[in-house]
C-alpha positions in Angstrom: -17.8 0.8 11.0 -16.9 4.2 10.1 -20.8 5.1 8.9 -21.3 8.7 9.7 -17.4 9.7 9.6 -16.7 12.3 6.9 -13.5 12.7 5.5 -12.5 16.0 3.5 -9.8 14.8 0.8 -7.2 17.0 -0.6 -4.9 14.4 -1.7 -3.8 13.5 -5.1 -2.1 10.6 -6.9 -1.4 7.9 -5.0 -0.7 7.5 -1.3 -3.9 9.7 0.0 -6.0 8.0 -2.4 -5.7 4.7 -1.6 -5.6 5.9 2.3 -8.8 7.4 1.6 -10.3 4.0 -0.7 -9.9 1.9 2.7 -11.6 4.1 4.9 -14.3 4.3 2.3 -14.9 0.5 2.3 -15.2 0.5 5.8 -18.0 2.8 5.5 -16.6 6.4 5.8 -18.2 9.3 3.1 -15.1 10.5 1.4 -15.5 14.0 -0.2 -12.9 14.9 -2.9 -11.7 18.2 -3.5 -10.3 18.3 -6.6 -8.6 21.5 -8.5 -10.5 22.5 -11.8 -8.1 20.5 -13.6 -8.4 17.4 -11.0 -6.8 15.0 -9.7 -3.3 14.4 -12.1 -4.1 10.7 -11.5 -7.1 11.3 -13.7 -4.3 11.5 -16.8 -1.7 8.5 -15.8 -2.1 5.3 -17.5 -5.4 6.3 -19.8 -7.9 3.6 -19.7 -9.8 2.4 -23.4 -12.5 4.7 -22.1 -9.5 7.9 -21.6 -9.4 8.2 -18.1 -6.3 7.4 -15.6 -6.0 4.1 -14.3 -4.2 5.2 -11.4 -7.6 7.5 -10.8 -10.0 4.7 -11.5 -8.4 2.0 -8.9 -8.0 4.1 -6.2 -11.0 6.5 -6.3 -14.1 4.3 -6.2 -16.7 4.6 -3.3 -15.7 8.8 -3.0 -17.8 11.9 -4.0 -16.0 14.5 -6.2 -16.2 18.6 -6.0 -14.1 21.2 -8.0 -13.0 24.0 -6.0 -10.3 26.8 -6.5 -8.9 27.1 -3.5 -6.7 30.3 -4.6 -9.9 32.5 -5.0 -12.3 33.2 -2.0 -15.4 31.4 -3.4 -13.3 27.9 -3.3 -12.2 28.6 0.6 -14.9 29.8 1.5 -16.6 26.5 0.3 -13.7 24.1 1.8 -14.1 25.6 5.2 -17.9 25.2 5.2 -17.0 21.6 4.1 -14.2 21.3 6.8 -16.9 22.7 9.6 -19.0 19.4 9.4 -16.4 16.8 9.0 -14.4 14.5 10.9 -11.4 14.4 9.4 -8.9 16.4 6.9 -6.4 14.3 5.1 -4.1 16.5 2.3 -0.6 15.3 0.2 0.3 19.2 -0.5 4.2 20.2 -0.4 4.7 21.6 3.1 3.6 24.5 3.5 1.2 25.0 0.9 -2.2 24.3 2.7 -1.2 26.9 5.0 -0.9 29.6 2.1 -4.6 28.4 0.9 -5.8 29.4 4.3 -6.4 25.5 5.3 -3.5 24.7 7.7 -4.3 22.7 10.7 -4.2 25.9 12.7 -6.8 27.8 10.3 -8.7 24.8 10.2 -9.4 24.1 13.6 -11.1 27.5 14.1 -14.1 26.0 12.3 -13.7 22.7 13.7 -11.9 22.2 16.7 -12.3 18.3 17.3 -11.1 17.7 13.3 -8.6 14.8 12.8 -6.1 16.4 10.3 -3.4 14.2 8.4 -0.8 15.3 6.4 0.8 13.4 4.0 4.5 14.1 2.6 7.5 12.5 1.7 10.1 14.0 4.2 7.5 15.3 6.8 6.4 19.2 7.6 9.5 20.4 8.4 13.5 19.6 8.3 16.5 19.5 5.9 14.7 17.5 2.8 11.2 18.9 3.3 11.0 21.4 0.8 11.9 19.4 -2.3 9.7 17.5 -5.1 9.9 13.7 -4.5 8.6 10.5 -5.8 8.0 6.8 -4.6 11.3 5.9 -5.5 13.1 8.7 -3.9 12.3 7.7 -0.3 12.6 3.8 -1.3 16.2 4.9 -2.3 16.9 6.9 0.8 15.4 5.2 3.1 17.9 1.9 2.5 14.5 -0.1 1.7 15.8 -0.5 -1.8 19.1 -1.5 -0.7 17.7 -4.7 0.1 16.2 -5.6 -3.1 19.4 -6.1 -5.3 19.9 -8.7 -8.2 23.1 -11.2 -7.8 25.4 -8.1 -9.4 24.6 -6.0 -5.9 22.6 -3.4 -8.1 19.0 -2.4 -6.8 16.1 -3.5 -8.5 13.8 -1.0 -9.9 10.3 -2.0 -8.2 7.5 -2.4 -10.5 5.1 -1.4 -7.7 4.9 2.0 -5.8 5.9 0.6 -1.9 5.9 3.1 -0.5 3.2 5.2 -1.6 1.1 2.8 -0.3 2.7 1.9 2.8 2.5 6.1 3.7 -1.7 5.5 3.0 -1.6 2.9 5.3 0.5 4.9 7.7 -2.2 7.7 7.4 -5.0 5.6 8.0 -3.3 3.8 10.8 -3.3 8.0 12.3 -6.6 8.9 11.2 -7.9 5.9 13.1 -6.0 7.0 16.1 -7.2 10.3 16.0 -10.3 9.5 16.0 -10.1 7.5 19.3 -8.8 10.3 20.7 -11.5 12.3 19.9 -14.1 10.0 21.3 -12.3 9.6 24.7 -11.4 13.4 25.1 -13.5 15.1 22.4 -10.7 16.8 21.2 -8.9 17.0 17.2 -5.5 15.9 16.4 -2.9 16.7 13.8 -0.8 13.8 12.1 2.4 14.4 9.6 3.0 11.5 8.3 6.3 11.2 6.6 6.4 8.6 4.0 10.3 8.0 4.0 9.9 7.8 8.0 7.4 5.0 7.9 9.5 3.1 5.5 13.0 3.8 7.4 10.4 2.3 10.4 10.4 -1.1 8.4 14.3 -1.9 9.4 14.6 -2.5 13.1 15.8 -5.9 12.2 18.1 -5.0 9.5 19.5 -1.7 12.0 19.8 -4.1 15.0 21.7 -7.0 12.6 23.7 -4.4 10.7 25.2 -2.7 14.3 25.5 -6.3 15.6 27.2 -8.4 12.5 28.0 -5.7 10.3 25.7 -7.4 7.6 23.4 -5.0 5.7 20.7 -7.4 4.8 19.0 -8.2 7.7 18.4 -11.5 9.6 20.2 -14.2 7.3 17.9 -17.1 7.7 15.2 -14.2 5.9 17.3 -12.7 2.8 17.8 -15.8 0.6 21.1 -17.3 2.2 19.7 -20.6 3.4 17.9 -23.7 1.0 14.9 -24.1 3.5 14.0 -20.3 2.6 14.4 -19.3 -1.2 13.1 -18.9 -4.5 13.7 -21.7 -7.2 13.5 -21.7 -10.6 10.7 -24.5 -12.4 11.3 -26.6 -15.7 9.6 -23.8 -17.5 11.1 -20.5 -16.5 8.7 -19.4 -13.5 9.5 -19.9 -9.6 8.4 -21.1 -6.5 8.9 -19.8 -3.2 10.0 -21.9 -0.4 9.6 -20.9 3.2 10.3 -23.8 5.0 11.8 -22.0 8.3 10.5 -24.7 10.9 11.8 -28.0 11.3 8.5 -29.7 10.8 7.4 -27.9 7.3 11.1 -28.8 5.7 10.6 -31.9 7.5 7.7 -32.5 5.7 9.4 -31.1 2.3 12.1 -33.5 2.3 10.3 -36.7 3.0 8.0 -36.1 0.3 10.7 -36.0 -2.0 11.9 -39.1 -0.4 14.7 -37.0 0.3 15.0 -37.6 3.9 18.8 -37.0 4.1 18.2 -33.2 2.9 16.2 -32.8 6.8 20.0 -32.3 8.5 21.1 -29.5 5.9 17.8 -27.1 6.5 20.4 -24.1 7.3 22.8 -24.7 5.2 23.8 -22.4 2.3 22.2 -21.4 -1.1 25.6 -21.7 -2.5 27.0 -24.0 -5.3 29.9 -25.6 -3.5 26.9 -26.7 -0.9 25.5 -30.5 -3.1 22.1 -30.1 -0.9 21.8 -26.9 -2.8 22.5 -27.9 -6.1 20.6 -31.0 -5.7 17.3 -29.2 -4.5 17.7 -26.5 -7.3 17.6 -29.4 -9.7 14.6 -30.6 -7.8 13.0 -28.0 -8.4 14.0 -27.8 -12.5 12.6 -31.1 -13.3 8.8 -30.2 -12.7 6.8 -27.8 -14.1 5.4 -24.7 -12.4 2.0 -26.4 -12.6 3.4 -29.5 -11.2 4.7 -27.5 -8.0 1.7 -25.4 -7.4 -0.5 -29.1 -7.0 2.4 -29.7 -4.7 1.8 -26.3 -2.7 -1.7 -27.2 -2.0 -1.4 -30.5 -1.0 2.2 -30.9 1.1 1.9 -28.2 4.2 5.7 -26.8 3.8 5.5 -23.0 3.5 5.6 -23.5 -0.3 4.0 -21.1 -3.2 4.0 -20.2 -7.1 5.4 -16.6 -7.6 2.0 -15.6 -9.4 2.1 -13.1 -12.4 -0.6 -10.3 -12.1 -2.7 -11.5 -15.0 -3.1 -15.3 -12.7 -4.6 -13.9 -9.6 -8.3 -13.3 -10.5 -8.2 -16.7 -11.3 -6.3 -18.4 -8.4 -8.2 -20.3 -6.1 -7.4 -18.5 -3.1 -8.2 -15.0 -4.4 -11.1 -16.2 -6.5 -13.0 -17.9 -3.6 -12.6 -14.4 -1.6 -12.9 -12.5 -4.7 -10.7 -9.9 -4.1 -10.5 -8.8 -7.6 -14.0 -8.2 -9.1 -15.1 -7.2 -12.2 -17.1 -3.6 -11.8 -20.7 -2.7 -12.8 -19.1 0.2 -14.7 -16.2 -2.5 -16.9 -13.4 -2.2 -15.6 -11.5 -4.8 -12.8 -11.2 -3.5 -9.1 -9.2 -5.0 -5.8 -10.9 -5.3 -2.7 -9.2 -3.2 0.3 -11.1 -5.2 2.7 -11.7 -9.0 1.9 -13.8 -9.6 5.3 -16.2 -6.8 5.0 -19.2 -6.3 2.7 -20.6 -3.8 1.1 -23.8 -2.3 0.6 -23.0 -0.6 -2.5 -20.5 0.3 -4.9 -20.2 3.1 -6.6 -17.8 3.8 -9.4 -15.1 6.5 -9.5 -16.5 9.9 -9.9 -15.8 12.2 -12.3 -14.3 15.1 -12.1 -17.1 17.5 -9.8 -20.3 14.9 -10.3 -21.5 15.7 -7.0 -20.7 19.1 -6.8 -24.7 20.5 -6.6 -25.5 17.7 -4.0 -22.6 18.9 -1.6 -22.9 22.5 -2.2 -26.8 22.0 -1.4 -26.0 20.0 2.0 -23.7 22.5 3.1 -25.5 25.7 2.8 -28.8 24.5 3.7 
């Protein structure tokens, strides 16, 4: 879909590389511009081969060139690259690209049709824009972290960087919109992605509910407060998700358990004072995780196992789609687009691996 689109990628760590990996899987050519030291993600979570796992997971299908952007030659080469490109994406602190001579206004002088995207924690301007920050900060400030609490009310520290990934999705959305605008009106565009703002955009329901009712946990039938939409423990200490929100699904669940008397209690509370809740809880604890997983594939009642990461590749659903695959270079990768076939899959590049190829192409 994006064959012929060239992206100059000045991003590091996760949000930007995740975004450009998704573009690469759609056919875009990604030229990753690294400092002489390389993307710091090359040293984040070291693999057995000595390369950072975060880098390996997010940088296949890309080419790498190292440039010292603080030197005249490095800047000139970067501008040459941009002159023949379609997209620039960067994730430096606000103002850094301008100081280097690679801000949007400088870049549009060499390529007026460029689609330029900046990813930052708090936007390019404003109260917090100059501060250092990371995923946990964005989740905390946005209000999203407050939606993930244990029974004591303490926020649960996520083991997945939700904000970073969402920032990558948002960057792609705007880049693709910019490419559409360019095709319609033959003009470039600038896009500033604030990761925190993107997280807040998830909370429209929550803001509305809080203003109307004072409740800060969103739509009450979706927050674990009713028995038909909750997480239950199995006999072997695993968990199942039950999301039988529509009456037909809840009825299917009840009838499959020969408990038609539960049907009327679909929206009753997940409280110990509720006898149906206590009975449903006991039912789940009477069977193993495996037994409930088999049940989930036979009865149409919106039930699914809470899988651990190591179980994904052998789960029939993911196995059928080959979403997690063994790469030809010796690790396991995750597809970004399950419905797209790729002609070839190239490994994450060595630092500066494609320098000669890239230089030769732009200085012909």
